[in-house]
C-alpha positions in Angstrom: 0.0 0.0 0.0 1.2 3.5 -0.8 5.0 3.8 -1.1 5.5 0.8 1.1 6.8 -2.3 -0.7 6.6 -5.5 1.2 7.9 -8.7 -0.4 8.0 -12.0 1.3 9.1 -15.1 -0.5 7.9 -18.4 0.7 9.9 -21.5 0.1 8.5 -25.0 0.7 11.1 -27.4 2.0 10.7 -30.8 3.6 7.1 -30.0 4.3 8.1 -26.8 6.2 7.4 -23.3 5.1 10.5 -21.2 5.4 10.0 -17.5 5.4 12.7 -15.3 3.9 12.3 -11.6 3.8 13.5 -10.1 0.5 13.2 -6.4 1.4 11.2 -4.0 3.6 11.4 -0.4 2.4 9.2 2.4 3.7 8.9 5.6 1.7 11.9 4.6 -0.4 14.2 6.1 2.3 14.4 4.2 5.5 14.5 0.4 5.7 12.3 -1.3 8.2 14.0 -3.7 10.5 14.4 -7.1 9.1 13.2 -10.1 11.1 16.9 -10.9 11.7 17.3 -7.6 13.4 14.1 -8.0 15.4 15.2 -11.4 16.6 18.4 -10.0 18.0 16.6 -7.0 19.5 14.0 -9.1 21.2 16.7 -11.4 22.7 19.0 -8.5 23.8 16.1 -6.5 25.4 15.5 -9.5 27.7 19.2 -10.2 28.5 19.1 -13.6 26.8 22.0 -15.4 25.1 21.7 -17.0 21.7 22.2 -20.3 23.5 19.1 -19.6 25.6 17.0 -19.2 22.5 18.6 -22.2 20.9 17.6 -24.4 23.8 14.0 -23.2 23.6 14.0 -24.0 19.8 15.7 -27.3 20.4 18.6 -26.4 18.1 22.2 -25.3 18.5 23.5 -21.8 19.3 25.3 -21.9 15.9 22.0 -22.5 14.0 20.3 -19.7 16.0 23.1 -17.4 15.3 22.6 -18.0 11.6 19.0 -16.9 11.9 20.0 -13.6 13.5 22.7 -13.0 10.9 20.4 -13.8 8.0 22.5 -16.8 6.9 19.7 -19.3 7.4 16.0 -18.5 6.9 13.9 -18.9 10.0 11.6 -22.0 9.7 7.9 -21.3 10.5 7.8 -23.7 13.4 10.7 -21.7 15.0 8.8 -18.5 14.3 5.7 -19.8 16.0 7.8 -21.0 19.0 9.5 -17.6 19.3 6.2 -15.7 19.0 4.7 -17.8 21.8 7.8 -17.4 24.0 8.0 -13.6 23.5 4.2 -13.2 23.5 4.3 -11.2 20.3 2.7 -11.5 16.8 4.5 -13.0 13.8 3.6 -9.7 12.0 5.8 -7.8 14.4 8.8 -10.2 14.0 8.4 -10.1 10.2 8.2 -6.3 10.1 4.6 -6.2 8.9 3.6 -4.3 12.0 5.7 -1.3 12.9 4.8 -1.0 16.6 7.4 -2.2 19.2 6.7 -5.3 21.1 4.9 -4.8 24.4 
């Protein structure tokens, strides 16, 4: 809508949907936070380590680090788990909702 372009590419892999954000641009000037940046921000605001989140997701710290650094796409089942843990919407994590988490 308007000058806002939102593009999300969905990949289907091993019966999982993996969400990968191509770009979030507002007004052609300032980029919205990517979900990678939001993941790091959410974790740091709560004083958590990557290993803490990795344990919650039943993965390794190295894999979780790859989500935050945009190396690996975040699988939808991990997105759901993180949203429940942080008590936030997937829209917020994905940058579809500009408001800060509560």
